[in-house]
C-alpha positions as CSV (number, residue, x, y, z in Angstrom):
1,M,119.5,109.3,121.9
2,D,118.5,109.3,118.5
3,I,120.3,106.4,116.3
4,T,118.4,107.4,113.2
5,N,121.4,108.0,111.5
6,Y,123.0,104.6,112.4
7,L,119.9,102.8,111.4
8,T,119.9,104.5,107.9
9,Y,123.3,103.4,107.1
10,D,123.3,100.2,109.0
11,L,126.3,101.4,111.4
12,P,127.3,100.1,114.6
13,V,125.7,102.1,117.3
14,P,127.7,103.2,120.2
15,Y,126.9,102.5,123.6
16,K,129.4,103.3,126.4
17,N,132.6,101.2,125.9
18,I,130.7,98.8,123.2
19,N,129.9,99.2,119.5
20,I,126.1,97.2,118.6
21,Y,125.9,95.8,114.9
22,P,123.1,95.0,113.3
23,A,122.4,91.2,112.6
24,T,122.4,89.9,108.6
25,V,120.2,87.8,106.5
26,K,122.9,85.1,107.1
27,D,122.4,85.1,110.9
28,Y,118.8,85.3,110.9
29,V,117.6,82.0,112.0
30,L,119.9,82.2,115.1
31,F,119.5,85.9,115.7
32,N,115.6,85.0,116.0
33,A,115.9,81.8,118.2
34,Y,118.3,84.2,120.8
35,V,116.2,87.6,120.8
36,R,113.2,85.7,122.0
37,C,115.2,86.8,125.4
38,L,114.5,90.4,124.7
39,T,110.6,89.8,123.9
40,L,109.5,88.1,126.7
41,N,106.9,90.2,128.5
42,K,107.2,89.2,132.3
43,N,104.2,91.3,133.2
44,E,102.0,88.7,132.1
45,I,102.8,86.4,134.9
46,P,100.7,86.8,137.7
47,D,103.1,86.8,140.5
48,A,103.9,90.6,142.3
49,K,107.1,89.4,142.6
50,V,107.8,89.0,139.2
51,I,106.2,91.8,137.9
52,S,108.1,93.9,140.4
53,M,111.7,92.6,138.6
54,S,113.5,94.5,136.2
55,N,113.5,92.9,132.6
56,L,117.4,91.2,133.6
57,D,116.1,90.3,136.9
58,Y,113.7,88.3,135.6
59,I,116.0,86.7,132.9
60,L,118.5,85.8,135.6
61,Y,115.7,84.6,137.8
62,A,114.1,82.3,134.9
63,T,117.5,81.0,134.2
64,E,118.1,80.0,137.8
65,Q,114.4,78.6,138.2
66,N,114.4,76.9,134.6
67,V,111.4,78.5,134.1
68,N,109.7,76.9,131.0
69,E,113.1,75.1,130.4
70,Q,114.4,78.0,128.3
71,P,117.8,79.2,128.5
72,Y,116.9,82.9,128.1
73,L,120.5,83.7,129.9
74,Y,122.2,81.7,127.1
75,W,120.4,83.6,124.5
76,F,121.5,86.6,125.7
77,D,124.9,85.8,125.9
78,R,125.0,84.5,122.3
79,L,122.6,87.5,121.1
80,L,125.5,89.8,122.5
81,A,128.3,87.7,121.1
82,M,126.3,88.0,117.7
83,C,125.4,92.0,118.0
84,L,129.0,92.9,119.4
85,K,130.7,90.9,116.7
86,D,133.3,89.7,119.7
87,D,132.5,86.0,120.3
88,E,135.6,85.5,122.5
89,T,134.1,88.1,125.2
90,F,131.6,86.0,126.5
91,I,131.7,82.9,128.2
92,K,129.9,79.0,128.1
93,I,126.5,78.6,129.5
94,E,128.2,76.8,132.3
95,D,129.7,79.5,133.9
96,S,127.1,81.9,132.9
97,L,125.8,83.0,136.2
98,K,129.2,83.6,137.8
99,R,129.6,86.4,134.9
100,Y,125.8,87.4,135.2
101,G,124.9,88.2,138.8
102,Y,123.6,90.4,141.1
103,N,125.3,93.3,143.0
104,K,125.6,94.2,146.7
105,D,122.1,95.4,146.6
106,N,120.9,92.2,145.1
107,K,120.2,93.9,141.8
108,A,120.8,91.9,138.6
109,I,124.2,92.9,136.7
110,F,126.3,91.6,133.6
111,M,129.9,92.0,132.3
112,I,131.0,93.0,128.9
113,G,135.2,93.0,129.1
114,E,135.7,94.5,132.0
115,E,132.4,96.8,132.7
116,I,129.4,96.2,134.9
117,Y,126.2,97.0,133.2
118,N,123.1,96.8,134.9
119,S,119.3,96.4,134.6
120,R,119.1,100.1,132.9
121,D,121.9,99.2,130.3
122,F,119.9,96.2,129.5
123,D,116.8,97.7,128.6
124,K,118.9,100.5,126.4
125,I,120.6,97.7,124.8
126,K,117.5,95.7,124.2
127,T,115.8,99.0,122.4
128,I,118.7,99.1,120.1
129,I,118.9,95.6,118.7
130,C,115.1,95.6,118.4
131,E,115.2,98.8,116.3
132,Q,118.1,97.6,114.4
133,N,116.7,94.1,113.4
134,L,113.1,95.2,113.4
135,V,112.0,93.0,116.2
136,D,108.5,93.6,117.5
137,L,108.2,93.8,121.4
138,P,105.1,93.1,122.9
139,D,102.8,95.9,123.8
140,E,102.1,96.0,127.4
141,N,99.3,98.1,127.1
142,I,97.1,95.1,125.5
143,S,96.7,92.2,127.6
144,K,98.0,88.5,126.8
145,E,94.4,87.7,126.2
146,V,93.8,90.2,123.9
147,R,97.0,90.1,122.0
148,D,96.5,86.4,121.5
149,S,93.0,86.7,119.9
150,L,94.2,89.6,117.6
151,E,96.8,87.4,116.5
152,E,94.5,84.5,115.8
153,A,92.4,87.2,113.9
154,I,95.4,87.9,112.0
155,N,96.0,84.3,111.1
156,Y,92.6,83.4,110.4
157,K,91.9,86.7,107.9
158,N,95.4,85.4,106.2
159,K,94.0,81.8,105.9
160,L,90.3,83.1,104.6
161,N,92.5,85.2,102.0
162,G,94.8,81.8,101.2
163,N,97.9,83.9,102.3
164,K,100.0,81.4,103.9
165,P,103.5,82.8,104.4
166,G,106.5,81.9,102.8
167,S,109.4,80.7,104.2
168,F,112.4,82.5,104.9
169,E,114.1,80.9,102.1
170,D,111.2,81.6,99.8
171,Y,111.8,85.6,100.8
172,I,115.2,84.8,99.9
173,I,115.0,83.3,96.7
174,S,112.0,85.9,95.7
175,I,114.0,88.8,96.1
176,S,116.6,87.5,94.3
177,V,114.8,86.5,91.3
178,V,112.8,90.0,91.3
179,T,116.1,92.5,91.9
180,G,118.8,90.0,90.0
181,W,120.9,90.6,93.7
182,T,123.1,87.5,94.2
183,L,122.3,85.1,97.2
184,E,125.9,86.1,98.7
185,Y,124.8,89.7,98.3
186,I,121.5,89.2,99.9
187,Y,122.9,87.1,103.4
188,S,125.2,90.0,104.2
189,L,122.2,92.5,104.1
190,S,121.2,93.3,107.2
191,I,117.9,91.8,108.6
192,R,116.5,95.5,108.8
193,K,117.2,96.5,105.2
194,F,116.4,92.9,104.0
195,I,112.9,93.1,105.7
196,K,112.3,97.0,104.4
197,S,113.4,95.7,100.9
198,I,110.8,92.8,100.7
199,R,107.7,95.2,102.2
200,R,109.0,97.7,99.4
201,I,109.1,95.6,96.7
202,D,105.6,93.9,97.5
203,N,104.2,97.9,97.5
204,L,105.8,98.7,94.1
205,L,104.4,95.6,92.7
206,H,100.6,96.1,94.3
207,Y,101.2,100.0,93.0
208,K,101.5,99.3,89.4
209,I,98.9,97.0,89.6
210,Y,96.3,99.2,91.2
211,L,97.5,102.0,89.1
212,S,97.4,100.0,85.7
213,A,94.1,99.1,86.6
214,S,92.4,102.5,87.6
215,M,94.3,103.9,84.6
216,S,92.6,100.8,81.7
217,G,89.1,102.5,82.6
218,M,87.8,98.8,83.8
219,V,88.1,99.1,87.0
220,E,86.9,102.1,89.1
221,F,87.9,102.5,92.9
222,K,85.4,104.1,95.1
223,D,88.1,105.6,97.2
224,K,90.8,107.1,95.2
225,S,93.2,107.3,98.1
226,F,92.9,103.1,98.0
227,I,96.1,103.9,95.4
228,K,98.9,104.8,97.6
229,H,102.5,105.7,95.8
230,W,104.9,103.2,96.2
231,L,107.3,105.5,98.0
232,T,104.5,105.8,100.6
233,N,105.7,105.4,104.6
234,L,105.3,101.7,104.9
235,E,105.4,101.7,108.9
236,K,102.4,100.9,110.7
237,E,102.2,102.2,114.7
238,N,99.5,99.9,115.2
239,K,100.1,96.2,113.5
240,Y,96.4,94.8,114.5
241,E,94.8,98.0,112.7
242,E,93.3,95.9,110.1
243,V,91.9,93.1,111.9
244,E,90.9,95.8,114.6
245,L,88.5,97.7,111.7
246,D,87.2,94.3,110.9
247,L,86.0,93.7,114.1
248,D,84.8,97.0,114.7
249,K,82.9,96.8,111.3
250,M,81.8,93.0,112.4
251,K,80.4,94.4,115.6
252,G,78.8,97.2,114.0
253,T,77.0,94.8,111.7
254,V,75.7,92.6,114.6
255,S,74.6,95.7,116.5
256,L,72.7,96.6,113.5
257,E,71.1,93.3,113.1
258,S,69.8,93.2,116.3
259,A,68.4,96.8,116.5
260,K,66.4,95.3,113.6
261,K,65.0,92.4,115.6
């Protein structure tokens, strides 16, 4: 199902008998707490039983076994309430395993209203919610050890460059200062549009700086393609691309120095 039109205009995405709405900036903190139930990578757990489970099976299993003492099922319940805009549909955590359970084949299921949803439905709903709200899912093609190393490399690079990320509140204030948008308007934005606005504004500011520097004649860029138009596509297929390039350069330098010896 192509949901591009729904994403472009922040429309609710229909799935079976439900409509899934994008979360707003006002709900950002709670959304990011709840969405952790969708970003789990059960395949990192060295247990054949767990790896063979569906994602929904694992959430029920982890809740029943109190894995990491994290209320995954409760988070999923609250995430659905938020994204379906139907808080009354769902139930309190103490009754959750009565509503979320297993069918006669011992496969995980859950209910929304009177309709039963299975693990395939869970994965499709998960994909919709993550695309709607620009949630990065772990790349299962990269091992946990490598992914952790790449995340450390990103943090280290930001530290060297003095780039300490601002808080979410800082981002809200910054976009209000630059655009003149009221705080109330920003709170009503979808998380997706807010994040894309921040990225686009940052790209526009850098474009103006680089273009001015280039046209002044005081600075010359060896690679003319370095200056990307501010309307260039900002989506990255690989979030680790920059640190991977840095690591490749470092490996090349090490190999060259080794060859000299």
